[in-house]
Structure formats: C-alpha cells, structure tokens
C-alpha positions as CSV (number, residue, x, y, z in Angstrom):
1,M,18.6,63.0,19.0
2,W,17.6,59.6,17.5
3,T,16.2,59.3,14.0
4,L,15.0,56.1,12.7
5,G,15.0,55.9,8.8
6,V,12.7,53.4,7.2
7,N,11.7,52.0,3.8
8,A,8.2,50.7,4.8
9,P,4.9,49.8,3.4
10,P,2.6,50.7,1.8
11,T,5.0,52.9,-0.2
12,G,8.2,50.9,0.2
13,W,6.6,47.4,-0.3
14,H,9.9,45.6,-1.3
15,D,13.3,45.5,0.4
16,T,12.0,47.0,3.6
17,A,14.7,48.3,5.9
18,A,15.4,50.3,8.9
19,C,18.4,52.5,9.9
20,L,19.2,54.3,13.1
21,V,21.4,57.5,13.2
22,N,22.2,59.7,16.1
23,G,22.2,63.6,16.2
24,E,25.7,63.7,14.6
25,G,24.4,61.6,11.6
26,E,26.4,58.6,12.8
27,I,25.0,55.2,11.9
28,I,24.4,53.0,14.8
29,A,22.8,50.1,12.9
30,F,21.2,49.4,9.5
31,S,19.5,46.2,8.4
32,E,17.2,45.0,5.7
33,E,14.3,43.3,7.2
34,E,14.7,40.2,4.9
35,R,17.8,39.2,6.7
36,I,15.9,38.8,10.0
37,N,12.4,37.5,8.9
38,R,14.0,35.3,6.2
39,H,11.5,36.2,3.4
40,R,13.4,37.4,0.3
41,H,12.9,41.1,-0.3
42,S,10.4,41.1,2.6
43,L,7.6,41.9,0.3
44,Y,4.8,44.0,2.0
45,R,6.4,43.4,5.4
46,K,7.0,46.3,7.7
47,P,10.6,46.5,9.0
48,V,9.8,45.9,12.7
49,S,12.5,43.4,13.2
50,A,15.2,45.5,11.5
51,A,13.9,48.5,13.6
52,R,14.4,46.6,16.8
53,L,17.8,45.4,15.9
54,C,18.7,49.0,15.4
55,L,17.3,50.1,18.8
56,D,19.0,47.2,20.6
57,R,22.2,48.1,19.2
58,A,21.8,51.6,20.6
59,G,20.4,50.4,23.9
60,I,17.4,52.4,23.5
61,S,13.6,52.0,23.4
62,P,11.0,53.0,20.8
63,A,10.1,55.9,23.1
64,D,13.5,57.4,22.8
65,I,13.1,57.9,19.1
66,D,12.6,61.6,18.2
67,V,12.0,61.2,14.4
68,V,10.8,58.5,12.1
69,A,11.9,59.4,8.5
70,L,10.2,57.5,5.5
71,G,12.0,57.6,2.0
72,W,8.6,58.2,0.3
73,D,5.9,60.9,0.3
74,V,3.3,58.5,1.5
75,D,0.6,61.4,1.7
76,Q,0.8,61.9,-2.2
77,L,0.7,58.2,-3.0
78,Y,-2.0,57.2,-0.5
79,P,-4.0,60.3,0.2
80,G,-6.4,59.8,3.1
81,R,-5.0,56.4,3.9
82,F,-3.8,57.3,7.4
83,T,-5.9,59.5,9.6
84,S,-2.9,60.3,11.9
85,D,0.8,59.6,12.4
86,A,-0.1,57.1,15.0
87,D,-2.1,55.2,12.5
88,F,0.9,55.4,10.0
89,L,3.4,54.2,12.4
90,A,1.4,51.3,13.6
91,Y,1.0,50.2,9.9
92,A,4.4,50.9,8.6
93,V,6.7,50.3,11.5
94,G,5.0,48.4,14.2
95,L,6.9,49.5,17.2
96,D,5.1,50.7,20.4
97,F,6.3,54.2,20.7
98,G,4.2,55.0,23.8
99,S,2.1,58.1,24.2
100,D,4.7,60.6,23.1
101,L,5.0,59.8,19.4
102,P,8.0,60.7,17.3
103,E,7.8,63.2,14.6
104,V,7.2,61.6,11.2
105,V,9.1,63.1,8.3
106,R,8.2,62.1,4.8
107,V,11.2,62.5,2.5
108,P,10.6,62.4,-1.3
109,H,11.9,59.1,-2.7
110,H,14.7,60.6,-5.0
111,A,15.8,62.9,-2.3
112,A,16.3,60.1,0.1
113,H,18.3,58.0,-2.6
114,A,20.5,61.1,-3.3
115,A,21.3,61.7,0.3
116,S,22.2,58.0,0.8
117,A,24.9,58.2,-2.0
118,F,26.4,61.7,-1.3
119,Y,26.8,61.4,2.4
120,A,28.1,57.8,2.2
121,S,30.8,59.1,-0.2
122,P,34.2,60.6,0.6
123,F,33.4,63.6,-1.6
124,R,33.0,67.2,-0.2
125,K,30.9,68.2,-3.4
126,A,29.4,65.9,-6.1
127,G,26.7,65.6,-8.7
128,V,24.3,62.9,-8.0
129,L,22.4,60.9,-10.3
130,V,19.4,58.9,-9.2
131,I,17.9,56.4,-11.8
132,D,15.3,53.7,-10.7
133,G,11.9,52.5,-11.7
134,H,10.2,55.5,-10.2
135,G,9.8,57.7,-7.2
136,E,6.5,59.7,-6.7
137,N,7.1,62.0,-9.6
138,E,10.3,61.0,-11.3
139,S,12.4,58.1,-12.7
140,S,15.7,59.9,-13.1
141,S,16.9,63.1,-11.5
142,I,20.2,65.2,-11.2
143,W,21.3,66.7,-7.9
144,T,24.1,68.9,-6.6
145,F,25.3,68.1,-3.0
146,E,27.9,70.1,-1.1
147,D,28.8,69.9,2.5
148,G,27.2,72.7,4.6
149,K,24.7,73.6,1.8
150,E,21.2,72.4,1.1
151,P,21.0,69.8,-1.8
152,R,19.7,71.1,-4.9
153,Q,17.6,69.1,-7.5
154,E,18.6,70.3,-10.9
155,R,16.8,68.2,-13.4
156,S,14.3,65.4,-13.5
157,W,12.4,63.1,-15.9
158,G,9.0,61.7,-15.4
159,R,8.1,58.4,-14.0
160,T,7.1,56.8,-17.4
161,A,10.4,58.0,-19.2
162,S,11.9,55.2,-17.0
163,L,14.9,53.3,-17.7
164,G,13.9,50.9,-14.9
165,Y,10.6,50.2,-16.7
166,A,12.5,49.2,-19.9
167,Y,14.7,46.9,-17.9
168,D,11.9,45.4,-15.9
169,A,10.1,44.6,-19.3
170,A,13.2,42.8,-20.5
171,S,13.5,40.8,-17.1
172,T,9.9,39.8,-17.2
173,W,10.1,38.9,-20.9
174,L,13.0,36.5,-20.0
175,G,10.7,34.9,-17.3
176,F,12.4,36.5,-14.3
177,S,10.9,38.8,-11.6
178,F,11.7,42.6,-11.9
179,L,13.5,42.0,-8.7
180,N,15.9,39.6,-10.6
181,A,17.3,42.2,-12.8
182,G,20.9,40.9,-12.0
183,K,20.1,37.8,-14.1
184,T,19.3,40.0,-17.0
185,M,22.5,41.8,-16.6
186,G,24.4,38.5,-16.4
187,L,22.7,37.3,-19.6
188,A,23.4,40.5,-21.4
189,A,27.2,39.8,-21.2
190,Y,26.7,36.9,-23.7
191,G,25.5,39.5,-26.2
192,R,28.5,41.7,-25.4
193,A,30.8,38.8,-25.8
194,A,29.3,37.8,-29.1
195,G,29.5,41.5,-30.6
196,L,25.7,41.4,-30.9
197,A,24.1,44.3,-32.7
198,A,21.3,45.9,-30.5
199,E,18.4,47.9,-32.0
200,Q,18.7,51.6,-31.1
201,L,15.9,52.3,-28.5
202,V,17.2,55.6,-27.1
203,D,17.7,58.8,-28.7
204,I,20.4,60.8,-26.9
205,R,20.1,64.5,-27.3
206,D,22.4,67.4,-26.0
207,E,20.9,67.6,-22.5
208,D,18.1,65.1,-22.9
209,F,17.0,61.6,-24.0
210,R,14.1,60.1,-25.7
211,L,13.1,56.6,-25.2
212,A,11.5,54.4,-28.0
213,I,8.4,54.1,-25.8
214,A,7.1,57.6,-25.3
215,P,6.2,58.7,-21.8
216,L,2.6,59.1,-20.8
217,T,0.8,62.2,-19.5
218,E,1.4,62.2,-15.8
219,A,-0.2,64.0,-12.9
220,T,2.9,65.3,-11.4
221,G,2.7,65.9,-7.7
222,R,-0.8,64.5,-7.6
223,A,-0.3,60.8,-8.8
224,T,-1.5,58.3,-6.4
225,A,-0.1,54.7,-6.1
226,E,-3.0,53.4,-8.2
227,D,-2.2,55.9,-11.0
228,I,1.4,55.0,-10.8
229,K,0.6,51.2,-10.9
230,R,-1.7,51.6,-13.9
231,Q,0.9,53.6,-15.9
232,Y,3.7,51.1,-14.8
233,E,1.8,48.3,-16.3
234,A,1.0,50.0,-19.5
235,Q,4.6,51.1,-20.1
236,V,6.0,47.6,-19.1
237,A,3.7,46.0,-21.5
238,A,4.6,48.5,-24.3
239,W,8.3,47.6,-23.8
240,R,7.7,43.9,-23.7
241,D,5.7,44.3,-27.0
242,R,8.8,46.2,-28.4
243,Y,11.1,43.4,-27.5
244,T,8.6,40.7,-29.0
245,R,8.7,42.6,-32.3
246,I,12.4,42.8,-32.2
247,V,13.0,39.1,-31.8
248,G,9.7,37.7,-33.2
249,A,8.8,35.8,-29.9
250,D,7.0,36.9,-26.9
251,R,9.0,34.5,-24.5
252,P,12.4,32.7,-24.5
253,Q,12.8,29.6,-26.6
254,A,14.9,27.8,-23.9
255,D,14.4,27.0,-20.3
256,E,16.1,29.2,-17.6
257,E,19.1,26.9,-17.3
258,N,19.9,27.2,-21.0
259,L,19.1,30.8,-21.9
260,P,22.6,31.7,-23.1
261,D,21.8,29.2,-26.0
262,D,18.8,31.0,-27.0
263,P,19.7,34.0,-29.3
264,K,16.3,35.6,-28.8
265,A,16.7,35.7,-25.0
266,V,20.3,37.0,-25.3
267,T,19.2,39.7,-27.8
268,V,16.4,41.0,-25.5
269,A,18.9,41.1,-22.5
270,W,21.5,42.8,-24.4
271,T,19.1,45.3,-26.0
272,A,17.8,46.4,-22.5
273,Q,21.4,46.7,-21.3
274,R,22.4,48.9,-24.1
275,I,19.5,51.2,-23.4
276,I,20.8,51.5,-19.6
277,E,24.5,51.9,-20.7
278,E,24.0,54.6,-23.4
279,T,21.5,56.6,-21.3
280,V,23.5,56.3,-18.0
281,T,26.8,57.4,-19.8
282,H,24.9,60.5,-21.1
283,L,23.3,61.5,-17.9
284,S,26.4,60.8,-15.9
285,A,28.3,63.4,-18.2
286,L,25.4,65.8,-17.9
287,T,25.4,65.4,-14.2
288,R,29.1,66.4,-13.9
289,K,28.6,69.4,-16.2
290,I,25.6,70.7,-14.2
291,A,27.3,70.2,-10.8
292,G,30.5,71.7,-12.0
293,V,32.8,68.9,-10.5
294,D,34.1,65.5,-11.7
295,E,33.0,63.7,-8.5
296,L,29.9,61.6,-9.4
297,C,27.5,59.5,-7.1
298,L,24.9,57.1,-8.4
299,A,21.9,55.8,-6.5
300,G,18.4,54.1,-7.3
301,G,17.9,50.5,-8.3
302,V,19.5,51.1,-11.8
303,A,22.8,51.9,-9.9
304,L,23.1,48.1,-9.2
305,N,23.8,47.6,-12.8
306,C,27.6,47.0,-12.2
307,S,28.2,46.4,-16.0
308,T,27.0,49.9,-16.6
309,N,28.9,51.4,-13.6
310,G,32.1,49.7,-14.9
311,T,32.0,51.7,-18.1
312,L,31.8,55.1,-16.4
313,P,35.0,57.1,-15.7
314,G,35.8,58.1,-12.2
315,P,35.8,59.7,-9.7
316,L,32.6,57.6,-9.2
317,Y,31.0,56.4,-6.0
318,V,27.9,54.0,-5.6
319,P,26.9,53.2,-2.0
320,P,26.5,49.6,-0.9
321,V,22.8,50.1,-0.7
322,P,21.7,52.0,-3.9
323,H,18.3,50.2,-4.1
324,D,15.2,50.8,-2.2
325,A,16.5,49.6,0.9
326,G,18.8,52.6,0.9
327,V,16.1,55.1,1.3
328,A,15.9,54.2,5.0
329,L,19.5,55.5,5.3
330,G,18.9,58.4,2.9
331,A,15.7,59.5,4.7
332,A,17.4,59.5,8.1
333,W,20.3,61.4,6.7
334,A,17.9,64.0,5.1
335,V,16.9,64.8,8.7
336,S,20.3,64.4,10.5
337,P,23.1,64.5,7.9
338,P,26.6,63.4,9.0
339,K,28.9,66.2,10.3
340,Q,31.7,64.8,8.3
341,H,32.2,62.1,5.9
342,T,35.7,62.0,4.6
343,R,35.7,58.1,4.1
344,S,33.4,55.8,2.2
345,L,30.8,54.1,4.3
346,S,31.6,50.9,6.0
347,P,29.0,48.4,4.9
348,Y,29.3,46.3,8.0
349,L,26.4,47.7,10.0
350,G,23.9,44.8,10.6
351,S,23.5,42.0,13.0
352,D,26.4,40.5,15.0
353,I,26.9,36.9,14.0
354,G,27.3,35.6,17.6
355,S,28.6,32.3,18.4
356,A,27.4,28.7,18.2
357,A,27.4,28.3,22.0
358,G,24.2,26.6,23.0
359,L,23.2,25.9,19.3
360,D,22.7,22.4,17.8
361,T,26.1,21.4,16.1
362,S,25.5,17.8,15.9
363,G,26.9,16.1,13.0
364,L,29.5,18.9,12.7
365,H,33.3,18.8,13.7
366,R,34.5,21.9,15.5
367,T,38.1,23.0,15.8
368,D,39.5,26.5,16.7
369,L,39.8,28.7,13.7
370,D,43.3,28.3,12.0
371,V,44.1,30.4,9.0
372,D,46.6,27.9,7.8
373,E,44.0,25.2,7.7
374,V,41.5,27.3,5.9
375,T,44.0,28.1,3.3
376,R,44.8,24.5,2.9
377,L,41.1,23.6,2.5
378,L,40.8,26.2,-0.2
379,L,43.9,25.2,-2.2
380,D,42.7,21.6,-2.0
381,G,39.6,22.7,-4.0
382,R,37.3,22.9,-1.1
383,V,34.3,25.3,-1.0
384,G,33.5,27.0,2.3
385,A,31.5,29.8,3.8
386,V,32.4,32.6,6.2
387,A,30.1,34.1,8.8
388,Q,32.0,36.7,11.1
389,G,31.4,40.1,12.7
390,R,28.4,42.4,11.6
391,A,26.4,41.7,8.5
392,E,26.9,43.7,5.4
393,V,24.1,45.9,4.3
394,G,23.0,45.7,0.6
395,P,22.8,42.8,-1.8
396,R,26.5,42.1,-2.1
397,A,28.2,39.8,0.5
398,L,31.6,41.4,1.2
399,C,33.3,38.7,3.2
400,H,31.3,38.7,6.3
401,R,28.6,36.5,5.0
402,S,30.3,34.9,2.0
403,I,30.9,31.7,0.2
404,I,34.6,31.4,-0.8
405,A,36.6,29.2,-3.0
406,F,40.1,29.2,-5.0
407,P,39.1,30.3,-8.5
408,N,42.1,28.7,-10.3
409,T,39.9,26.8,-12.7
410,A,36.7,27.5,-14.7
411,E,35.2,24.4,-13.2
412,V,35.0,26.1,-9.8
413,N,32.3,28.3,-11.2
414,T,30.3,25.3,-12.2
415,R,30.9,23.8,-8.6
416,V,29.8,26.9,-6.8
417,N,26.8,27.4,-8.9
418,T,25.8,23.8,-8.1
419,V,26.3,24.6,-4.4
420,K,24.0,27.5,-4.5
421,N,21.5,25.8,-6.8
422,R,21.9,28.5,-9.4
423,E,21.9,28.5,-13.2
424,Q,25.3,27.4,-14.6
425,W,25.6,30.4,-16.7
426,R,25.7,32.9,-13.9
427,P,29.0,34.6,-12.9
428,F,31.0,35.2,-9.7
429,A,33.1,37.9,-8.3
430,G,36.7,37.9,-7.2
431,V,38.2,39.4,-4.1
432,T,41.8,40.4,-3.5
433,R,44.0,42.9,-1.7
434,P,44.9,46.5,-2.9
435,G,48.5,45.6,-3.9
436,Y,47.4,42.8,-6.2
437,S,44.3,44.1,-7.7
438,A,46.0,46.1,-10.6
439,R,47.4,42.8,-11.8
440,L,44.2,41.1,-12.1
441,W,41.6,43.7,-13.4
442,E,41.1,47.3,-14.3
443,Q,41.2,49.6,-11.3
444,Q,38.0,51.2,-9.7
445,E,38.8,53.4,-6.7
446,H,35.4,53.2,-5.1
447,L,33.2,50.7,-6.9
448,S,35.5,47.7,-5.9
449,R,34.9,48.4,-2.2
450,Y,31.3,47.0,-2.5
451,M,31.5,44.9,-5.7
452,L,29.4,47.4,-7.8
453,G,31.4,47.8,-10.9
454,A,32.4,45.3,-13.5
455,A,36.0,45.5,-14.5
456,K,37.9,43.9,-17.4
457,A,40.1,41.1,-16.4
458,T,43.8,41.3,-17.3
459,D,45.7,38.4,-19.1
460,L,47.0,37.4,-15.8
461,G,43.5,37.6,-14.1
462,R,42.1,35.2,-16.8
463,Q,45.1,32.9,-16.3
464,V,45.0,32.7,-12.5
465,A,41.4,33.2,-11.6
466,P,39.3,31.9,-14.6
467,G,36.5,31.0,-12.0
468,V,35.5,34.6,-11.5
469,V,35.8,35.8,-15.1
470,H,32.6,36.1,-17.1
471,V,32.0,35.2,-20.7
472,D,32.7,38.9,-21.7
473,G,36.0,38.9,-20.0
474,T,34.8,41.0,-16.9
475,T,34.6,40.3,-13.1
476,R,32.8,42.2,-10.4
477,P,35.7,42.7,-8.0
478,Q,36.0,43.4,-4.5
479,V,39.3,44.9,-3.1
480,L,39.5,44.1,0.6
481,R,41.3,46.7,2.7
482,G,42.8,46.4,6.1
483,D,40.9,44.5,8.6
484,D,37.5,44.9,6.9
485,A,37.0,41.2,6.9
486,P,39.7,39.6,9.1
487,L,39.5,35.9,8.0
488,V,39.4,36.4,4.2
489,G,42.0,39.1,4.6
490,A,44.2,36.7,6.5
491,V,43.8,34.0,3.9
492,L,44.6,36.3,1.1
493,D,47.9,37.4,2.9
494,N,48.7,33.8,3.6
495,L,48.2,32.9,-0.1
496,E,50.7,35.6,-1.1
497,R,53.2,34.6,1.5
498,Q,53.0,31.1,-0.2
499,G,53.7,32.3,-3.6
500,V,50.1,31.7,-4.7
501,P,47.9,34.5,-6.4
502,P,46.0,36.1,-3.6
503,V,42.6,35.9,-5.0
504,L,39.3,34.1,-4.0
505,L,35.9,33.7,-5.4
506,N,33.4,35.5,-3.3
507,T,29.7,35.2,-3.4
508,S,26.7,35.6,-0.9
509,F,26.1,32.8,1.6
510,N,22.7,31.8,0.9
511,D,20.9,29.0,-0.8
512,K,18.5,29.5,-3.7
513,G,15.5,31.7,-2.8
514,E,17.0,32.6,0.7
515,P,18.3,35.9,1.9
516,I,21.8,36.2,2.9
517,V,22.5,34.5,6.2
518,D,22.4,36.9,9.2
519,T,23.1,35.1,12.5
520,A,24.8,31.9,13.7
521,V,21.4,30.0,13.6
522,H,21.1,30.9,9.9
523,A,24.6,30.1,9.1
524,L,24.5,26.7,10.5
525,G,21.3,25.9,8.8
526,A,22.6,26.9,5.4
527,F,25.9,25.1,6.0
528,R,23.8,21.8,6.7
529,A,21.5,22.4,3.8
530,M,24.2,23.2,1.1
531,Q,26.9,21.1,-0.2
532,L,29.6,23.2,1.5
533,D,32.9,21.7,2.9
534,F,33.7,23.9,5.8
535,L,32.3,26.9,7.6
536,V,34.1,29.6,9.5
537,L,31.6,30.8,12.2
538,D,33.0,33.5,14.5
539,D,36.2,32.0,15.8
540,A,35.6,28.4,15.0
541,L,36.0,26.1,11.9
542,Y,33.4,23.6,11.2
543,T,33.5,20.7,9.0
544,K,31.0,17.9,8.2
545,E,31.3,14.5,9.6
546,T,31.3,11.5,7.3
547,G,28.0,11.1,5.4
548,Q,27.1,14.8,5.5
549,G,26.6,16.7,2.2
550,A,29.8,18.5,1.0
551,A,30.8,20.2,-2.3
552,R,32.5,17.2,-3.8
C-alpha cells in the first residue's frame, strides 16, 4: 500500500509538500516543493515536483498510489469547489493517476499536525500540543497519543483565540511577512537581554487562557476559507492596533537593518514573544496533566518558536517539520501510521545531492575531498558550504545543506550575515558532538537534533564560540550524532583531536530570498553567487579561482 501525503492548495497554499509512506508507515521520501521549484514557501503552487521526487525514489508511478491524504478538510473550507476527487487531484497535486484514481482522505489540519509529531517521536505515549495560526476550527488543541490506540483530541480553542494571529500581527507591524516570524523571535531577544517589561496581554486561568483581543463568534464546523480569511484579517488588525497603542507608533522608527536600535520595535517583538512563552508554558503543563504522562510533543507553526521551546522542561519532542509542510507527513501517517517508532525521525528524507559530473564548473578548482584541508580552511577563518547526501526536511539546515564557519570570534557572525545578505542583528546556531555539548550549552535531549530549542550558553560556550551566541546569551544548538552528516562530523572530530573546541557555526545554504539548495546544480549556483570560500559537494572540494567572489 502506498500513501501520498500532501500539503496542497487551495487549503495548504504555503509551504506545499509531499511525503510518500508505505504500508508499514515507513517514509520513502519527503520534500517541500520550494526546494525543487525554487520559489520560497511555494505560494499557491501544487507540490507536483515534490510528489514526483517521492515516486521516483520508490520506483513507482502515480497509478501505484492507493491513497492521497491531504492535511486539511478541503470540503469544509471550499464547499462545492471540487465536483469530484479527480477534479481535486488535478488541481491540488497535478499527477496523472490514470483511470483508477486513488482514494482521497481529508485529514483535519490539527489531527495531521499531531500525528506528524507523535509518530516522529521516540515516545510510546505522549500528550501532543498543536498551536498554529489556525486549522479549520481551532488554533490550539491538546491530544493524547498512544501506540496501538486511536488518537484522542482532549481540548481545543477556537481559531480567533489564536496565538499565531497575535504573532503574525507583531511580525507585520515590524514590516515582516507572517512567514518571517523567525525574525520577530530574533528581535525579541533584544528585549529579553535588556530586561524589558512587557504589557500583560494574556490572562492565564487554571485550565484556560484569555488573550487581550477577545475571540470572535465562529461557525465551528461550517466556516469556509472566506469566513476564516475575514476573521483573520479582523483579529490581526486588532492586535496590530493594540501594539500601536502600547508603543505609540504604527510602525518601526528604524529601517530593518537597525531594528534593534528602535525601542518601539523591540518592545513589540518582545511583547508578542512573551504572549507565546507564557501561554505555551501553561498549555504544555496542561497537556501533560490531561495525558497523564510527562512526554510531550509540539506541532504547528508556533512550535518553530525555538526561544519558547527552550524554556520548557523535558521530555519534549518537536519534529523537524512542525509547520504546515509537516501535515503532508501527518496526513500520510493518519492513514498508515508506523508500526514502530522507537527512535526520533531522521530529517534526511529529501533529494540526493548527486555529483557535479557533467555540470559547468568553470572558474572553480576541484580536488578530492580531504577532511584535513576543510579543517584547515575553517581554522584559517574561511566560510564554506556543505552539500552532501539527502536533503533535510524542514526549515533548519542540519549539515547536509549548510554554510559552516569556525565561530571563535563574534566577527564571524557579521561575516556570515554578509555572505547571506541578511540583517547584521540576526543570530546563528552552533553544532557540536554529544560528548562536548554539555560544556557549551544547556542540554536538550531531543530539541537539539533539529535545532528547535534555544539553550543558554555556558561560560565556556561564550568564550570559545561567541559567533553563535545571541544577544540574550542563548544559541539554537544542533548536536550531531554518529554519521548523520559525515563531513561535518569528521571535521568536528578532527578539531577535537587537534585540541581545538569542536564546534562550528551552522546555517542554511541559501542566499537571501532563496530556498535552501537542493541539488548539485543549486549548490554550484549559490556557491558562485555568494561570497563563499569553499564548497564541499558530494565527495569533492571546490574553491574559487583568482578573481571569483569569496568571503574575504
């Protein structure tokens, strides 16, 4: 049995994705469409290329697919839009399934999010907390999952009582897209570092919460996409007005590059961050109480807020794809759950990088990959990129499609932000091995596998790796285990053998406005376009010939 899970339009109109699982619930391949079509977030684009990647990996054709599972209830949101499953499949997926169409299963959005988190975790039983902008009828929900039993939704809060809406409003007040909430989180750290007071905009109750912007009357179970859009715009406008009244301005007083110097902008970001942290802390404790276990999983777009995740006690698991792309996986698993899941999900499920054979490498110097040479380049202050193996799923590069540098000075942060054409105030993450991580930062058993939790840096961490420590003293660490990423792991081990702190700066291999690179073609193109010094591509090391752009 083959199940193709999708996040697809018209319901899943951003972060479209496809995931293929077999009858045992094993993932064959999983990719976000943006990686292949090269349009960031793949807005309003069907995941046809991602779906083809999945089928090619399995060696099957569209006619072999038994079920297409969508992580939304499209019939509620778009009543009458599609006259048949064939009509829907042509619009949303775009594959030619032939005359024998697969069954189409519509999985409610939060149910798909919840499944993606629990079945990716190593837990046998867990409470699952889903928090995002909205699903069809809810913005927050609590679930109990246990192997061998049907999932149970325990609690939910309506769409317009949305933490995601509150954060979207802050992001757009700051001049960002709602899809750039990570910038808001990074800016909020300046408020934390300054000990800034934030107006209390959430009232925490025993088993409930009330936001300062009251929810609207909702047509639960009957709200259409147009109804939801209208209420979303009204609530976001109300939140923006509230932030405007708090700071006495309706927009930042500085440009994006200088937002940390604007106390009004920092106040708005920090105020929104505090809403998230206070409410998620409360709901996490409530989820554990209801489920009757300490094991907790988070999903939904708010689960990408690593600053909040890092404040929560363990055992805590967040999958590498907690955002909407993850409902492709969750919908597939709702149909065909894994028979066993004793280990955390490997994130390396996308495209193979391939080699540069037959590709244009003019202007580049190629040598066979040598770990000692890569280590030497890094210790010499060079900034390079790595593109090896299968691509990661999710928004975090985890050393298969990464830019790396040695973070022994704060200036390396400036240099890499320049390479990536980013604002200079934005932070970077560090990566190390399990045996050294406790010396650098607070420990996070599961969050650090995917760089999804902020952790306080130790005194040693601040001393030896200032390039990955943010203004509030935290980093967003990755702990690299075994052979998960062979080149980066080998470099870290090499550094330790040389008596050098085994830690690197790790950030996504992409230029401003671009998705993370996916194939060798993308890697070579980005290497040429960016001021990088070297590129590890498959089993080769490339440097630029004289006159080509480099990091210094």
